[in-house]
C-alpha positions, 0 to 999 in steps of 0.5 A: 337301486332297483325298485320293485312293487314300491320297495327299494332293493339294496343294490350291493347285495345279491339278487336273491337276498335283495328280493327278501326285502319285499314283504312276503318273500322269503329265501325259498321264494326269492330263489324260485323267482330268480329261476322263473325270471331267468336271473342269476341269483348271485348277481348284484341287484345293481347289475340287473337290467331294466328288462330283468327287473320288469320280468321279476315285477311281472311274475310277482304281480301275476302269481304272488300276493306280496307287500300291500295286498298281503298286509291287507289280507293279514289284517282282514283275517285278524279282523274276521277272527275278532268279529266272530269272537273266537278264542284266537280273536279274543287273544288278538283283542287283548294283545295276548299270545294267540298260539297257546304260549304260557303267559304267567312268565314270558310273553313280554313281546305281546304284553309289553313292558311289565306293569308293576303291581304293589303288594304282589311280592309278599307270598313268602313274607306271609308264611314267615 
C-alpha cells in the first residue's frame, strides 16, 4: 500500500484512481500527474516502484497545494469572509447555504435535522 503525503493509497486500484484519495486531486489532475511522472495510469498502485512513488510525491510537493495546506487555506478563506462580515461570511457563520440556494424548503444538508416548531401547521385550519 503506497503512501504519498501521509495518505495511504488503495493498492488494488489503478494509479489514477488511487491518487484521487489525496484531498485536492480529482480525475483530471490525477491523469496529468501520471503523465508528468511518466507512470502508466492503468497500472495498479501496488505495482509502483519506490522511485515512481517518490517522483509523484515530488511533483505534488513542488507544484500543487494538496492535503493539509489546502484544507488550511480553505479554512483561512472562510475565516476571512467571517472577519470582514460580508454576506457570504454571515451565511457561513449561521450555517446556511452560501451560494444563493433557497432555504424555505431543502437546504437540509447545511441546516441539519429539522427542528419542529409547535403550532406551525395550522394555516389551513384558521381559514376553516
